[in-house]
mmCIF file of the N, C-alpha and C atoms, coordinates in Angstrom:
data_MODEL
# 
_entry.id   MODEL 
# 
loop_
_atom_site.group_PDB 
_atom_site.id 
_atom_site.type_symbol 
_atom_site.label_atom_id 
_atom_site.label_alt_id 
_atom_site.label_comp_id 
_atom_site.label_asym_id 
_atom_site.label_entity_id 
_atom_site.label_seq_id 
_atom_site.pdbx_PDB_ins_code 
_atom_site.Cartn_x 
_atom_site.Cartn_y 
_atom_site.Cartn_z 
_atom_site.occupancy 
_atom_site.B_iso_or_equiv 
_atom_site.pdbx_formal_charge 
_atom_site.auth_seq_id 
_atom_site.auth_comp_id 
_atom_site.auth_asym_id 
_atom_site.auth_atom_id 
_atom_site.pdbx_PDB_model_num 
ATOM 1   N N  . MET A 1 1  ? 9.780   -2.250 -6.208  1.00 0.00 ? 1  MET A N  1 
ATOM 2   C CA . MET A 1 1  ? 8.337   -2.278 -6.184  1.00 0.00 ? 1  MET A CA 1 
ATOM 3   C C  . MET A 1 1  ? 7.794   -1.777 -4.845  1.00 0.00 ? 1  MET A C  1 
ATOM 4   N N  . SER A 1 2  ? 8.325   -2.287 -3.749  1.00 0.00 ? 2  SER A N  1 
ATOM 5   C CA . SER A 1 2  ? 7.849   -1.859 -2.433  1.00 0.00 ? 2  SER A CA 1 
ATOM 6   C C  . SER A 1 2  ? 8.084   -0.374 -2.223  1.00 0.00 ? 2  SER A C  1 
ATOM 7   N N  . GLY A 1 3  ? 9.196   0.134  -2.746  1.00 0.00 ? 3  GLY A N  1 
ATOM 8   C CA . GLY A 1 3  ? 9.494   1.559  -2.634  1.00 0.00 ? 3  GLY A CA 1 
ATOM 9   C C  . GLY A 1 3  ? 8.455   2.405  -3.334  1.00 0.00 ? 3  GLY A C  1 
ATOM 10  N N  . LYS A 1 4  ? 7.986   1.946  -4.500  1.00 0.00 ? 4  LYS A N  1 
ATOM 11  C CA . LYS A 1 4  ? 6.961   2.683  -5.230  1.00 0.00 ? 4  LYS A CA 1 
ATOM 12  C C  . LYS A 1 4  ? 5.651   2.703  -4.448  1.00 0.00 ? 4  LYS A C  1 
ATOM 13  N N  . ILE A 1 5  ? 5.329   1.576  -3.840  1.00 0.00 ? 5  ILE A N  1 
ATOM 14  C CA . ILE A 1 5  ? 4.088   1.497  -3.059  1.00 0.00 ? 5  ILE A CA 1 
ATOM 15  C C  . ILE A 1 5  ? 4.154   2.450  -1.864  1.00 0.00 ? 5  ILE A C  1 
ATOM 16  N N  . ILE A 1 6  ? 5.287   2.495  -1.206  1.00 0.00 ? 6  ILE A N  1 
ATOM 17  C CA . ILE A 1 6  ? 5.449   3.412  -0.074  1.00 0.00 ? 6  ILE A CA 1 
ATOM 18  C C  . ILE A 1 6  ? 5.316   4.861  -0.538  1.00 0.00 ? 6  ILE A C  1 
ATOM 19  N N  . GLU A 1 7  ? 5.900   5.189  -1.684  1.00 0.00 ? 7  GLU A N  1 
ATOM 20  C CA . GLU A 1 7  ? 5.771   6.553  -2.233  1.00 0.00 ? 7  GLU A CA 1 
ATOM 21  C C  . GLU A 1 7  ? 4.311   6.886  -2.517  1.00 0.00 ? 7  GLU A C  1 
ATOM 22  N N  . ILE A 1 8  ? 3.582   5.933  -3.085  1.00 0.00 ? 8  ILE A N  1 
ATOM 23  C CA . ILE A 1 8  ? 2.162   6.156  -3.384  1.00 0.00 ? 8  ILE A CA 1 
ATOM 24  C C  . ILE A 1 8  ? 1.392   6.407  -2.093  1.00 0.00 ? 8  ILE A C  1 
ATOM 25  N N  . ILE A 1 9  ? 1.669   5.614  -1.064  1.00 0.00 ? 9  ILE A N  1 
ATOM 26  C CA . ILE A 1 9  ? 0.980   5.779  0.223   1.00 0.00 ? 9  ILE A CA 1 
ATOM 27  C C  . ILE A 1 9  ? 1.328   7.118  0.858   1.00 0.00 ? 9  ILE A C  1 
ATOM 28  N N  . ARG A 1 10 ? 2.590   7.535  0.740   1.00 0.00 ? 10 ARG A N  1 
ATOM 29  C CA . ARG A 1 10 ? 2.970   8.863  1.263   1.00 0.00 ? 10 ARG A CA 1 
ATOM 30  C C  . ARG A 1 10 ? 2.185   9.969  0.579   1.00 0.00 ? 10 ARG A C  1 
ATOM 31  N N  . GLY A 1 11 ? 1.932   9.807  -0.718  1.00 0.00 ? 11 GLY A N  1 
ATOM 32  C CA . GLY A 1 11 ? 1.183   10.814 -1.477  1.00 0.00 ? 11 GLY A CA 1 
ATOM 33  C C  . GLY A 1 11 ? -0.313  10.746 -1.260  1.00 0.00 ? 11 GLY A C  1 
ATOM 34  N N  . ASN A 1 12 ? -0.825  9.552  -0.970  1.00 0.00 ? 12 ASN A N  1 
ATOM 35  C CA . ASN A 1 12 ? -2.267  9.372  -0.799  1.00 0.00 ? 12 ASN A CA 1 
ATOM 36  C C  . ASN A 1 12 ? -2.505  8.188  0.134   1.00 0.00 ? 12 ASN A C  1 
ATOM 37  N N  . MET A 1 13 ? -2.732  8.457  1.396   1.00 0.00 ? 13 MET A N  1 
ATOM 38  C CA . MET A 1 13 ? -2.891  7.365  2.357   1.00 0.00 ? 13 MET A CA 1 
ATOM 39  C C  . MET A 1 13 ? -4.200  6.605  2.168   1.00 0.00 ? 13 MET A C  1 
ATOM 40  N N  . PHE A 1 14 ? -5.081  7.096  1.299   1.00 0.00 ? 14 PHE A N  1 
ATOM 41  C CA . PHE A 1 14 ? -6.336  6.414  1.005   1.00 0.00 ? 14 PHE A CA 1 
ATOM 42  C C  . PHE A 1 14 ? -6.261  5.621  -0.303  1.00 0.00 ? 14 PHE A C  1 
ATOM 43  N N  . ALA A 1 15 ? -5.063  5.439  -0.852  1.00 0.00 ? 15 ALA A N  1 
ATOM 44  C CA . ALA A 1 15 ? -4.881  4.750  -2.131  1.00 0.00 ? 15 ALA A CA 1 
ATOM 45  C C  . ALA A 1 15 ? -5.417  3.321  -2.064  1.00 0.00 ? 15 ALA A C  1 
ATOM 46  N N  . THR A 1 16 ? -6.038  2.894  -3.164  1.00 0.00 ? 16 THR A N  1 
ATOM 47  C CA . THR A 1 16 ? -6.599  1.545  -3.261  1.00 0.00 ? 16 THR A CA 1 
ATOM 48  C C  . THR A 1 16 ? -5.660  0.650  -4.065  1.00 0.00 ? 16 THR A C  1 
ATOM 49  N N  . PHE A 1 17 ? -5.895  -0.669 -3.997  1.00 0.00 ? 17 PHE A N  1 
ATOM 50  C CA . PHE A 1 17 ? -5.082  -1.600 -4.780  1.00 0.00 ? 17 PHE A CA 1 
ATOM 51  C C  . PHE A 1 17 ? -5.148  -1.285 -6.280  1.00 0.00 ? 17 PHE A C  1 
ATOM 52  N N  . PRO A 1 18 ? -6.346  -1.027 -6.847  1.00 0.00 ? 18 PRO A N  1 
ATOM 53  C CA . PRO A 1 18 ? -6.390  -0.695 -8.280  1.00 0.00 ? 18 PRO A CA 1 
ATOM 54  C C  . PRO A 1 18 ? -5.591  0.570  -8.625  1.00 0.00 ? 18 PRO A C  1 
ATOM 55  N N  . GLU A 1 19 ? -5.667  1.587  -7.767  1.00 0.00 ? 19 GLU A N  1 
ATOM 56  C CA . GLU A 1 19 ? -4.903  2.820  -8.015  1.00 0.00 ? 19 GLU A CA 1 
ATOM 57  C C  . GLU A 1 19 ? -3.406  2.548  -7.964  1.00 0.00 ? 19 GLU A C  1 
ATOM 58  N N  . MET A 1 20 ? -2.978  1.735  -6.987  1.00 0.00 ? 20 MET A N  1 
ATOM 59  C CA . MET A 1 20 ? -1.560  1.403  -6.878  1.00 0.00 ? 20 MET A CA 1 
ATOM 60  C C  . MET A 1 20 ? -1.102  0.585  -8.079  1.00 0.00 ? 20 MET A C  1 
ATOM 61  N N  . ALA A 1 21 ? -1.957  -0.318 -8.554  1.00 0.00 ? 21 ALA A N  1 
ATOM 62  C CA . ALA A 1 21 ? -1.612  -1.150 -9.703  1.00 0.00 ? 21 ALA A CA 1 
ATOM 63  C C  . ALA A 1 21 ? -1.416  -0.294 -10.953 1.00 0.00 ? 21 ALA A C  1 
ATOM 64  N N  . ILE A 1 22 ? -2.286  0.662  -11.154 1.00 0.00 ? 22 ILE A N  1 
ATOM 65  C CA . ILE A 1 22 ? -2.174  1.548  -12.310 1.00 0.00 ? 22 ILE A CA 1 
ATOM 66  C C  . ILE A 1 22 ? -0.911  2.398  -12.206 1.00 0.00 ? 22 ILE A C  1 
ATOM 67  N N  . SER A 1 23 ? -0.643  2.934  -11.029 1.00 0.00 ? 23 SER A N  1 
ATOM 68  C CA . SER A 1 23 ? 0.522   3.799  -10.828 1.00 0.00 ? 23 SER A CA 1 
ATOM 69  C C  . SER A 1 23 ? 1.843   3.056  -10.996 1.00 0.00 ? 23 SER A C  1 
ATOM 70  N N  . THR A 1 24 ? 1.865   1.783  -10.615 1.00 0.00 ? 24 THR A N  1 
ATOM 71  C CA . THR A 1 24 ? 3.111   1.019  -10.688 1.00 0.00 ? 24 THR A CA 1 
ATOM 72  C C  . THR A 1 24 ? 3.227   0.205  -11.969 1.00 0.00 ? 24 THR A C  1 
ATOM 73  N N  . GLY A 1 25 ? 2.118   0.011  -12.674 1.00 0.00 ? 25 GLY A N  1 
ATOM 74  C CA . GLY A 1 25 ? 2.144   -0.738 -13.921 1.00 0.00 ? 25 GLY A CA 1 
ATOM 75  C C  . GLY A 1 25 ? 2.178   -2.250 -13.720 1.00 0.00 ? 25 GLY A C  1 
ATOM 76  N N  . VAL A 1 26 ? 1.692   -2.719 -12.578 1.00 0.00 ? 26 VAL A N  1 
ATOM 77  C CA . VAL A 1 26 ? 1.629   -4.160 -12.316 1.00 0.00 ? 26 VAL A CA 1 
ATOM 78  C C  . VAL A 1 26 ? 0.188   -4.535 -11.989 1.00 0.00 ? 26 VAL A C  1 
ATOM 79  N N  . THR A 1 27 ? -0.053  -5.831 -11.768 1.00 0.00 ? 27 THR A N  1 
ATOM 80  C CA . THR A 1 27 ? -1.418  -6.277 -11.462 1.00 0.00 ? 27 THR A CA 1 
ATOM 81  C C  . THR A 1 27 ? -1.772  -5.991 -10.000 1.00 0.00 ? 27 THR A C  1 
ATOM 82  N N  . GLU A 1 28 ? -3.066  -6.009 -9.731  1.00 0.00 ? 28 GLU A N  1 
ATOM 83  C CA . GLU A 1 28 ? -3.528  -5.815 -8.360  1.00 0.00 ? 28 GLU A CA 1 
ATOM 84  C C  . GLU A 1 28 ? -3.006  -6.927 -7.456  1.00 0.00 ? 28 GLU A C  1 
ATOM 85  N N  . ARG A 1 29 ? -2.900  -8.136 -7.990  1.00 0.00 ? 29 ARG A N  1 
ATOM 86  C CA . ARG A 1 29 ? -2.397  -9.269 -7.209  1.00 0.00 ? 29 ARG A CA 1 
ATOM 87  C C  . ARG A 1 29 ? -0.948  -9.027 -6.772  1.00 0.00 ? 29 ARG A C  1 
ATOM 88  N N  . THR A 1 30 ? -0.138  -8.469 -7.669  1.00 0.00 ? 30 THR A N  1 
ATOM 89  C CA . THR A 1 30 ? 1.253   -8.157 -7.339  1.00 0.00 ? 30 THR A CA 1 
ATOM 90  C C  . THR A 1 30 ? 1.308   -7.084 -6.258  1.00 0.00 ? 30 THR A C  1 
ATOM 91  N N  . VAL A 1 31 ? 0.459   -6.085 -6.369  1.00 0.00 ? 31 VAL A N  1 
ATOM 92  C CA . VAL A 1 31 ? 0.383   -5.039 -5.341  1.00 0.00 ? 31 VAL A CA 1 
ATOM 93  C C  . VAL A 1 31 ? -0.008  -5.674 -4.008  1.00 0.00 ? 31 VAL A C  1 
ATOM 94  N N  . TYR A 1 32 ? -1.005  -6.544 -4.029  1.00 0.00 ? 32 TYR A N  1 
ATOM 95  C CA . TYR A 1 32 ? -1.472  -7.205 -2.809  1.00 0.00 ? 32 TYR A CA 1 
ATOM 96  C C  . TYR A 1 32 ? -0.332  -7.977 -2.137  1.00 0.00 ? 32 TYR A C  1 
ATOM 97  N N  . ARG A 1 33 ? 0.424   -8.747 -2.923  1.00 0.00 ? 33 ARG A N  1 
ATOM 98  C CA . ARG A 1 33 ? 1.547   -9.521 -2.366  1.00 0.00 ? 33 ARG A CA 1 
ATOM 99  C C  . ARG A 1 33 ? 2.591   -8.596 -1.739  1.00 0.00 ? 33 ARG A C  1 
ATOM 100 N N  . ASN A 1 34 ? 2.896   -7.499 -2.399  1.00 0.00 ? 34 ASN A N  1 
ATOM 101 C CA . ASN A 1 34 ? 3.881   -6.561 -1.865  1.00 0.00 ? 34 ASN A CA 1 
ATOM 102 C C  . ASN A 1 34 ? 3.371   -5.871 -0.607  1.00 0.00 ? 34 ASN A C  1 
ATOM 103 N N  . ILE A 1 35 ? 2.094   -5.542 -0.571  1.00 0.00 ? 35 ILE A N  1 
ATOM 104 C CA . ILE A 1 35 ? 1.491   -4.945 0.626   1.00 0.00 ? 35 ILE A CA 1 
ATOM 105 C C  . ILE A 1 35 ? 1.595   -5.927 1.791   1.00 0.00 ? 35 ILE A C  1 
ATOM 106 N N  . GLN A 1 36 ? 1.321   -7.205 1.537   1.00 0.00 ? 36 GLN A N  1 
ATOM 107 C CA . GLN A 1 36 ? 1.413   -8.218 2.590   1.00 0.00 ? 36 GLN A CA 1 
ATOM 108 C C  . GLN A 1 36 ? 2.832   -8.298 3.151   1.00 0.00 ? 36 GLN A C  1 
ATOM 109 N N  . LYS A 1 37 ? 3.831   -8.220 2.275   1.00 0.00 ? 37 LYS A N  1 
ATOM 110 C CA . LYS A 1 37 ? 5.227   -8.251 2.719   1.00 0.00 ? 37 LYS A CA 1 
ATOM 111 C C  . LYS A 1 37 ? 5.548   -7.027 3.576   1.00 0.00 ? 37 LYS A C  1 
ATOM 112 N N  . LEU A 1 38 ? 5.107   -5.856 3.131   1.00 0.00 ? 38 LEU A N  1 
ATOM 113 C CA . LEU A 1 38 ? 5.359   -4.629 3.886   1.00 0.00 ? 38 LEU A CA 1 
ATOM 114 C C  . LEU A 1 38 ? 4.674   -4.672 5.255   1.00 0.00 ? 38 LEU A C  1 
ATOM 115 N N  . LYS A 1 39 ? 3.457   -5.224 5.304   1.00 0.00 ? 39 LYS A N  1 
ATOM 116 C CA . LYS A 1 39 ? 2.753   -5.345 6.575   1.00 0.00 ? 39 LYS A CA 1 
ATOM 117 C C  . LYS A 1 39 ? 3.474   -6.330 7.493   1.00 0.00 ? 39 LYS A C  1 
ATOM 118 N N  . ALA A 1 40 ? 3.952   -7.445 6.952   1.00 0.00 ? 40 ALA A N  1 
ATOM 119 C CA . ALA A 1 40 ? 4.660   -8.447 7.750   1.00 0.00 ? 40 ALA A CA 1 
ATOM 120 C C  . ALA A 1 40 ? 5.962   -7.892 8.321   1.00 0.00 ? 40 ALA A C  1 
ATOM 121 N N  . GLN A 1 41 ? 6.599   -6.990 7.574   1.00 0.00 ? 41 GLN A N  1 
ATOM 122 C CA . GLN A 1 41 ? 7.846   -6.372 8.022   1.00 0.00 ? 41 GLN A CA 1 
ATOM 123 C C  . GLN A 1 41 ? 7.592   -5.221 8.993   1.00 0.00 ? 41 GLN A C  1 
ATOM 124 N N  . GLY A 1 42 ? 6.330   -4.844 9.172   1.00 0.00 ? 42 GLY A N  1 
ATOM 125 C CA . GLY A 1 42 ? 5.989   -3.762 10.088  1.00 0.00 ? 42 GLY A CA 1 
ATOM 126 C C  . GLY A 1 42 ? 6.236   -2.376 9.518   1.00 0.00 ? 42 GLY A C  1 
ATOM 127 N N  . ILE A 1 43 ? 6.345   -2.274 8.199   1.00 0.00 ? 43 ILE A N  1 
ATOM 128 C CA . ILE A 1 43 ? 6.628   -0.984 7.564   1.00 0.00 ? 43 ILE A CA 1 
ATOM 129 C C  . ILE A 1 43 ? 5.347   -0.167 7.385   1.00 0.00 ? 43 ILE A C  1 
ATOM 130 N N  . ILE A 1 44 ? 4.254   -0.856 7.060   1.00 0.00 ? 44 ILE A N  1 
ATOM 131 C CA . ILE A 1 44 ? 2.962   -0.177 6.913   1.00 0.00 ? 44 ILE A CA 1 
ATOM 132 C C  . ILE A 1 44 ? 1.903   -0.970 7.659   1.00 0.00 ? 44 ILE A C  1 
ATOM 133 N N  . LYS A 1 45 ? 0.783   -0.307 7.925   1.00 0.00 ? 45 LYS A N  1 
ATOM 134 C CA . LYS A 1 45 ? -0.364  -1.024 8.470   1.00 0.00 ? 45 LYS A CA 1 
ATOM 135 C C  . LYS A 1 45 ? -1.634  -0.323 8.028   1.00 0.00 ? 45 LYS A C  1 
ATOM 136 N N  . ARG A 1 46 ? -2.699  -1.078 8.024   1.00 0.00 ? 46 ARG A N  1 
ATOM 137 C CA . ARG A 1 46 ? -3.996  -0.570 7.611   1.00 0.00 ? 46 ARG A CA 1 
ATOM 138 C C  . ARG A 1 46 ? -4.757  -0.127 8.846   1.00 0.00 ? 46 ARG A C  1 
ATOM 139 N N  . ILE A 1 47 ? -5.280  1.084  8.810   1.00 0.00 ? 47 ILE A N  1 
ATOM 140 C CA . ILE A 1 47 ? -6.083  1.633  9.894   1.00 0.00 ? 47 ILE A CA 1 
ATOM 141 C C  . ILE A 1 47 ? -7.524  1.700  9.394   1.00 0.00 ? 47 ILE A C  1 
ATOM 142 N N  . GLY A 1 48 ? -8.418  1.050  10.097  1.00 0.00 ? 48 GLY A N  1 
ATOM 143 C CA . GLY A 1 48 ? -9.826  1.073  9.705   1.00 0.00 ? 48 GLY A CA 1 
ATOM 144 C C  . GLY A 1 48 ? -10.175 -0.034 8.732   1.00 0.00 ? 48 GLY A C  1 
ATOM 145 N N  . PRO A 1 49 ? -11.405 -0.024 8.243   1.00 0.00 ? 49 PRO A N  1 
ATOM 146 C CA . PRO A 1 49 ? -11.883 -1.078 7.351   1.00 0.00 ? 49 PRO A CA 1 
ATOM 147 C C  . PRO A 1 49 ? -11.323 -0.942 5.934   1.00 0.00 ? 49 PRO A C  1 
ATOM 148 N N  . ASP A 1 50 ? -11.583 -1.967 5.110   1.00 0.00 ? 50 ASP A N  1 
ATOM 149 C CA . ASP A 1 50 ? -11.130 -1.928 3.715   1.00 0.00 ? 50 ASP A CA 1 
ATOM 150 C C  . ASP A 1 50 ? -11.714 -0.715 2.985   1.00 0.00 ? 50 ASP A C  1 
ATOM 151 N N  . LYS A 1 51 ? -12.974 -0.459 3.214   1.00 0.00 ? 51 LYS A N  1 
ATOM 152 C CA . LYS A 1 51 ? -13.592 0.729  2.621   1.00 0.00 ? 51 LYS A CA 1 
ATOM 153 C C  . LYS A 1 51 ? -13.634 1.810  3.681   1.00 0.00 ? 51 LYS A C  1 
ATOM 154 N N  . GLY A 1 52 ? -13.015 2.931  3.407   1.00 0.00 ? 52 GLY A N  1 
ATOM 155 C CA . GLY A 1 52 ? -13.041 4.039  4.347   1.00 0.00 ? 52 GLY A CA 1 
ATOM 156 C C  . GLY A 1 52 ? -11.817 4.101  5.239   1.00 0.00 ? 52 GLY A C  1 
ATOM 157 N N  . GLY A 1 53 ? -10.977 3.080  5.217   1.00 0.00 ? 53 GLY A N  1 
ATOM 158 C CA . GLY A 1 53 ? -9.765  3.085  6.021   1.00 0.00 ? 53 GLY A CA 1 
ATOM 159 C C  . GLY A 1 53 ? -8.618  3.772  5.283   1.00 0.00 ? 53 GLY A C  1 
ATOM 160 N N  . TYR A 1 54 ? -7.444  3.740  5.880   1.00 0.00 ? 54 TYR A N  1 
ATOM 161 C CA . TYR A 1 54 ? -6.280  4.352  5.243   1.00 0.00 ? 54 TYR A CA 1 
ATOM 162 C C  . TYR A 1 54 ? -5.011  3.607  5.638   1.00 0.00 ? 54 TYR A C  1 
ATOM 163 N N  . TRP A 1 55 ? -3.941  3.869  4.918   1.00 0.00 ? 55 TRP A N  1 
ATOM 164 C CA . TRP A 1 55 ? -2.632  3.257  5.166   1.00 0.00 ? 55 TRP A CA 1 
ATOM 165 C C  . TRP A 1 55 ? -1.798  4.166  6.046   1.00 0.00 ? 55 TRP A C  1 
ATOM 166 N N  . MET A 1 56 ? -1.048  3.573  6.960   1.00 0.00 ? 56 MET A N  1 
ATOM 167 C CA . MET A 1 56 ? -0.139  4.338  7.795   1.00 0.00 ? 56 MET A CA 1 
ATOM 168 C C  . MET A 1 56 ? 1.252   3.737  7.660   1.00 0.00 ? 56 MET A C  1 
ATOM 169 N N  . ILE A 1 57 ? 2.236   4.586  7.394   1.00 0.00 ? 57 ILE A N  1 
ATOM 170 C CA . ILE A 1 57 ? 3.613   4.130  7.310   1.00 0.00 ? 57 ILE A CA 1 
ATOM 171 C C  . ILE A 1 57 ? 4.192   4.205  8.734   1.00 0.00 ? 57 ILE A C  1 
ATOM 172 N N  . THR A 1 58 ? 4.613   3.055  9.252   1.00 0.00 ? 58 THR A N  1 
ATOM 173 C CA . THR A 1 58 ? 5.111   2.993  10.622  1.00 0.00 ? 58 THR A CA 1 
ATOM 174 C C  . THR A 1 58 ? 6.623   3.102  10.677  1.00 0.00 ? 58 THR A C  1 
ATOM 175 N N  . GLU A 1 59 ? 7.268   2.904  9.534   1.00 0.00 ? 59 GLU A N  1 
ATOM 176 C CA . GLU A 1 59 ? 8.737   3.001  9.464   1.00 0.00 ? 59 GLU A CA 1 
ATOM 177 C C  . GLU A 1 59 ? 9.174   4.450  9.576   1.00 0.00 ? 59 GLU A C  1 
ATOM 178 N N  . LYS A 1 60 ? 10.247  4.690  10.308  1.00 0.00 ? 60 LYS A N  1 
ATOM 179 C CA . LYS A 1 60 ? 10.736  6.073  10.456  1.00 0.00 ? 60 LYS A CA 1 
ATOM 180 C C  . LYS A 1 60 ? 11.842  6.346  9.495   1.00 0.00 ? 60 LYS A C  1 
# 
């Protein structure tokens, strides 16, 4: 699941939770939980506000 989210972010750094949920076939809540795990691990981070911001992959 986390791998799919990272792929989505690589393709579109402005992707929203609803877009990720549709692309992965899970609920927005599941996407949110996985995003929180990725942020806690330091793999991704959010730059800017919820609206108008974007995702940055910090993992090399």
